[in-house]
C-alpha positions as CSV (number, residue, x, y, z in Angstrom):
1,M,135.0,-96.9,-38.4
2,A,135.6,-93.5,-36.9
3,E,137.9,-91.1,-38.7
4,S,141.2,-90.7,-36.9
5,P,142.1,-87.2,-35.6
6,A,145.0,-87.0,-37.9
7,K,142.9,-88.0,-40.9
8,A,140.3,-85.4,-39.9
9,L,143.0,-82.7,-39.8
10,R,144.4,-83.8,-43.2
11,R,140.9,-83.5,-44.6
12,I,140.7,-79.9,-43.3
13,L,144.1,-79.1,-44.8
14,D,143.0,-80.5,-48.2
15,S,139.7,-78.5,-48.2
16,P,139.3,-75.1,-49.9
17,G,139.9,-71.8,-48.0
18,V,141.8,-70.8,-44.9
19,H,140.9,-72.5,-41.7
20,L,141.0,-70.6,-38.4
21,G,142.0,-72.3,-35.1
22,P,141.9,-70.6,-31.7
23,A,144.3,-71.9,-29.1
24,C,142.9,-73.6,-26.0
25,F,144.6,-74.2,-22.7
26,D,142.4,-76.7,-20.8
27,A,139.4,-79.0,-21.3
28,L,136.8,-76.3,-20.8
29,S,138.3,-73.8,-23.3
30,A,138.6,-76.7,-25.8
31,K,134.9,-77.5,-25.3
32,L,134.0,-73.9,-25.9
33,V,136.0,-73.9,-29.2
34,E,134.2,-76.9,-30.3
35,R,130.8,-75.5,-29.3
36,A,131.6,-72.3,-31.3
37,G,131.8,-74.4,-34.5
38,F,135.5,-74.5,-35.1
39,D,136.8,-77.6,-37.0
40,Y,140.0,-78.0,-35.0
41,C,142.0,-76.4,-32.2
42,F,145.5,-75.7,-31.2
43,T,147.1,-76.0,-27.8
44,S,149.3,-73.1,-26.6
45,G,152.3,-73.7,-24.5
46,F,152.2,-70.0,-23.5
47,S,148.6,-70.3,-22.2
48,I,149.0,-73.8,-20.7
49,S,152.0,-72.6,-18.7
50,A,150.0,-69.6,-17.5
51,A,146.9,-71.5,-16.7
52,R,148.4,-74.6,-15.1
53,L,151.5,-73.1,-13.4
54,G,150.8,-69.4,-13.3
55,L,154.3,-69.0,-14.9
56,P,155.7,-67.6,-18.1
57,D,156.4,-69.8,-21.2
58,V,160.2,-69.9,-20.7
59,G,160.7,-73.6,-20.4
60,L,159.5,-74.1,-16.9
61,I,156.6,-76.3,-17.7
62,S,157.6,-79.9,-18.3
63,F,157.0,-82.4,-21.1
64,G,154.9,-84.5,-18.7
65,E,152.8,-81.6,-17.6
66,M,152.1,-80.6,-21.2
67,M,151.2,-84.1,-22.3
68,D,148.9,-84.5,-19.2
69,Q,147.1,-81.3,-20.1
70,G,146.9,-82.4,-23.7
71,R,145.2,-85.7,-22.8
72,Q,142.6,-83.9,-20.7
73,I,141.9,-81.5,-23.7
74,I,141.7,-84.3,-26.2
75,Q,139.3,-86.4,-24.1
76,A,136.9,-83.4,-23.7
77,V,136.2,-82.9,-27.4
78,S,135.7,-84.6,-30.7
79,I,137.5,-82.1,-33.0
80,P,141.2,-82.6,-34.0
81,I,143.7,-81.0,-31.6
82,I,147.2,-79.8,-32.6
83,A,149.9,-80.0,-29.9
84,D,152.5,-77.4,-29.0
85,G,155.5,-79.7,-29.2
86,D,157.9,-76.9,-28.2
87,N,161.4,-77.8,-29.4
88,G,160.9,-81.5,-29.0
89,Y,162.4,-81.3,-25.4
90,G,165.9,-82.0,-26.5
91,N,167.8,-83.7,-29.3
92,A,166.5,-85.8,-32.2
93,M,165.9,-88.8,-29.9
94,N,163.9,-86.6,-27.5
95,V,161.9,-85.4,-30.5
96,K,161.1,-89.0,-31.5
97,R,159.8,-89.7,-28.0
98,T,157.7,-86.5,-28.1
99,I,156.1,-87.6,-31.3
100,R,155.4,-91.1,-30.0
101,E,153.7,-89.7,-26.9
102,A,151.7,-87.2,-28.9
103,I,150.4,-90.0,-31.0
104,R,149.5,-92.1,-27.9
105,A,147.7,-89.1,-26.4
106,G,145.5,-88.8,-29.6
107,Y,146.8,-85.5,-31.1
108,A,146.0,-84.9,-34.7
109,G,149.1,-82.8,-35.3
110,I,152.1,-81.3,-33.6
111,F,154.3,-78.3,-34.3
112,L,158.0,-78.4,-33.5
113,E,160.3,-75.4,-33.4
114,D,164.0,-74.9,-33.9
115,Q,164.8,-73.0,-30.7
116,I,167.7,-74.2,-28.6
117,G,167.1,-76.7,-25.8
118,M,166.5,-75.7,-22.2
119,Q,169.7,-77.2,-21.1
120,V,171.6,-74.5,-22.9
121,S,169.4,-71.4,-22.2
122,P,165.7,-70.9,-21.5
123,K,163.6,-71.0,-24.6
124,A,161.2,-68.1,-25.3
125,C,157.8,-67.5,-26.7
126,G,158.1,-66.7,-30.4
127,H,157.1,-63.0,-30.1
128,T,159.2,-62.3,-26.9
129,R,162.8,-61.4,-26.6
130,G,165.8,-63.8,-26.1
131,R,165.1,-66.3,-28.8
132,K,168.1,-68.4,-30.0
133,V,167.9,-71.2,-32.6
134,V,169.9,-74.3,-33.2
135,P,172.2,-74.6,-36.2
136,R,170.6,-75.5,-39.6
137,D,171.6,-79.2,-39.6
138,E,170.2,-79.8,-36.1
139,A,167.0,-78.0,-37.0
140,V,166.5,-80.2,-40.0
141,M,167.4,-83.3,-38.1
142,R,164.6,-82.6,-35.6
143,I,162.0,-82.6,-38.3
144,K,163.5,-85.7,-39.9
145,A,163.4,-87.4,-36.6
146,A,159.7,-86.5,-36.2
147,I,158.9,-87.9,-39.6
148,D,160.8,-91.1,-38.8
149,A,159.0,-91.5,-35.5
150,R,155.7,-91.1,-37.2
151,K,156.5,-93.8,-39.8
152,E,157.8,-96.1,-37.1
153,S,154.6,-95.7,-35.2
154,G,152.4,-96.4,-38.2
155,S,150.7,-93.0,-37.6
156,D,149.7,-90.2,-39.9
157,I,150.0,-87.4,-37.3
158,V,150.5,-84.0,-39.0
159,I,154.0,-82.6,-38.5
160,I,154.1,-78.8,-38.5
161,A,157.7,-77.5,-38.8
162,R,158.2,-74.1,-37.2
163,T,161.2,-71.8,-37.4
164,D,162.0,-69.0,-35.0
165,S,164.9,-67.8,-37.1
166,R,163.1,-64.8,-38.6
167,Q,163.7,-62.8,-35.4
168,A,166.7,-64.8,-34.1
169,V,168.7,-64.6,-37.4
170,S,167.1,-63.2,-40.5
171,F,164.1,-63.5,-42.8
172,E,166.3,-65.1,-45.4
173,E,167.4,-67.7,-42.9
174,S,163.8,-68.5,-42.1
175,L,163.0,-69.1,-45.7
176,W,166.0,-71.4,-46.1
177,R,165.0,-73.4,-43.1
178,S,161.4,-73.7,-44.2
179,Q,162.4,-75.0,-47.6
180,A,164.7,-77.5,-45.9
181,F,161.9,-78.7,-43.6
182,A,159.7,-79.2,-46.6
183,D,162.4,-81.2,-48.4
184,V,162.6,-83.7,-45.5
185,G,158.8,-84.2,-45.4
186,A,157.1,-81.6,-43.1
187,D,153.4,-81.5,-43.7
188,V,152.9,-77.8,-42.8
189,L,155.3,-74.9,-42.5
190,L,155.3,-72.0,-40.0
191,I,157.7,-69.0,-39.7
192,D,157.0,-67.4,-36.4
193,A,157.0,-63.6,-36.0
194,L,156.9,-62.6,-39.6
195,A,157.1,-58.8,-39.6
196,S,155.1,-57.7,-42.7
197,R,152.5,-58.7,-45.3
198,E,155.3,-58.8,-47.8
199,E,157.2,-61.3,-45.7
200,M,154.1,-63.4,-45.3
201,K,153.6,-63.5,-49.0
202,A,157.2,-64.4,-49.7
203,F,157.0,-67.2,-47.2
204,C,153.8,-68.6,-48.9
205,E,155.6,-68.7,-52.2
206,I,158.3,-71.2,-51.2
207,A,157.5,-75.0,-51.3
208,P,154.1,-74.2,-52.9
209,S,152.7,-77.7,-52.4
210,V,153.2,-77.6,-48.6
211,P,150.4,-75.8,-46.6
212,K,151.5,-72.7,-44.7
213,M,150.4,-71.7,-41.1
214,A,150.1,-68.2,-39.8
215,N,150.6,-67.5,-36.1
216,L,148.6,-64.3,-35.4
217,L,149.6,-63.1,-32.0
218,E,146.8,-60.9,-30.7
219,G,147.3,-57.6,-28.8
220,G,150.7,-56.5,-30.1
221,G,152.6,-59.3,-31.8
222,K,155.0,-58.7,-34.6
223,T,152.9,-60.4,-37.4
224,P,150.2,-58.3,-39.1
225,I,146.7,-59.5,-38.2
226,L,145.1,-60.2,-41.6
227,N,141.5,-61.1,-42.0
228,P,140.6,-64.5,-43.4
229,T,140.2,-63.3,-47.0
230,E,143.6,-61.6,-46.9
231,L,145.2,-64.7,-45.4
232,E,143.8,-66.8,-48.1
233,D,144.9,-64.3,-50.8
234,V,148.4,-64.3,-49.4
235,G,148.5,-68.1,-49.5
236,F,147.9,-69.4,-45.9
237,K,145.9,-72.6,-45.3
238,I,145.6,-72.5,-41.5
239,A,145.8,-69.7,-38.9
240,A,146.3,-69.8,-35.2
241,Y,145.0,-67.3,-32.7
242,P,147.2,-68.2,-29.6
243,L,146.1,-65.7,-27.0
244,S,142.5,-64.7,-27.6
245,L,141.0,-67.1,-25.1
246,M,143.6,-66.7,-22.4
247,G,143.6,-62.9,-22.9
248,V,139.8,-62.4,-22.6
249,S,139.7,-64.9,-19.7
250,I,142.3,-62.8,-17.7
251,R,140.4,-59.6,-18.4
252,A,137.0,-61.1,-17.5
253,M,138.4,-62.5,-14.2
254,Q,140.0,-59.2,-13.3
255,N,136.7,-57.4,-13.9
256,A,134.8,-60.0,-11.9
257,L,137.2,-59.7,-9.0
258,T,137.0,-55.9,-9.1
259,A,133.2,-56.1,-8.9
260,I,133.3,-58.7,-6.0
261,K,135.8,-56.6,-4.1
262,G,133.4,-53.7,-4.4
263,G,130.6,-55.7,-2.9
264,K,128.9,-56.5,-6.2
265,I,128.6,-59.4,-8.6
266,P,129.7,-59.3,-12.3
267,S,127.3,-57.3,-14.4
268,H,124.4,-58.9,-16.2
269,G,125.5,-60.1,-19.6
270,S,129.2,-60.6,-18.5
271,I,128.4,-63.9,-16.7
272,P,126.4,-66.9,-18.0
273,T,123.3,-68.0,-16.0
274,F,123.8,-71.1,-13.8
275,E,121.7,-73.1,-16.3
276,E,124.0,-72.0,-19.2
277,I,127.1,-73.0,-17.2
278,K,125.6,-76.4,-16.4
279,E,124.8,-76.9,-20.1
280,I,128.3,-75.9,-21.2
281,V,130.0,-78.1,-18.6
282,G,127.8,-81.1,-19.5
283,F,125.3,-81.6,-16.7
284,N,122.3,-82.0,-19.0
285,S,123.9,-84.6,-21.3
286,Y,125.1,-86.4,-18.1
287,Y,121.5,-86.5,-16.8
288,E,120.2,-87.9,-20.1
289,E,122.8,-90.6,-20.3
290,E,122.3,-91.4,-16.6
291,K,118.6,-92.2,-17.3
292,R,119.7,-95.2,-19.5
293,Y,121.1,-97.0,-16.5
294,A,118.4,-96.1,-13.9
295,T,117.1,-99.0,-11.9
296,K,113.6,-99.3,-10.3
297,T,115.2,-98.6,-7.0
298,D,116.8,-95.4,-8.3
299,K,113.4,-94.2,-9.6
300,V,111.6,-95.0,-6.3
301,S,114.3,-93.5,-4.2
302,S,114.4,-90.3,-6.3
303,Q,110.6,-89.9,-6.1
304,N,110.7,-90.3,-2.3
305,G,113.6,-87.8,-2.0
306,I,116.0,-90.4,-0.6
307,Y,118.7,-89.5,-3.1
308,G,119.3,-86.0,-4.4
309,S,118.8,-85.5,-8.1
310,G,122.0,-83.4,-8.4
311,K,120.0,-80.8,-10.2
312,E,120.6,-77.7,-8.1
């Protein structure tokens, strides 16, 4: 029997060392993460909102759109995928529905934050301005609701409890909330936008039996970008790189458009060959599988040129 996505993720969490996870935003970026040899992958609400809508991550993308994108990502790869569950899209009952739908979609894990709901004020990316968090009791109830929804569904999806209170309130508040999340059964803890290595170390010292996640925002985030050895020394178990793939994609497209506008094509080495693109997308594996179902008529027609092979 195949290992469930959640069980595969729990096996990663139980294994030695720190485990790095880039954030994808669509099926193709997820496939590239898997081909690069990573054991798991995050989804990024920031990047999905940008890629799918061309809009900022301020609560404009809907629950349904995020779940639809997630299903496409999950179906494209075999590695465990961790969902960006935002703030659960409402109160504790909304959180329970979010968890149930994440389980149905096939997610291995999901992280939930304690920012206020969109009905009060637009939510914000963790390293941008304007963040506000719900009161302590509501934040804890969100995580409890997630744990309850998991139990009721008979699932073992990994619940990652994230607090944005470091920047919204104080570092001390973020430690209190993290401990409270651990007390109600969160599987992994995350304080977003930690501001120093000292804060990162202090965070890893609370609830020592619960794995810690680092969110390493590239290109100017508040959290220091430690290398894997440093992350492990501090005490982290998993680390997310939320913007690397989206960021380099934006810059590569900008450079390609500049070249085309100047009457050129992207420089050699900056673009894969057509054969490489076909291999990445899956043409070759499709052709091989197609052969299993070829009929005599198909073979004769192909030899006579009646049907195109599809191999450009």
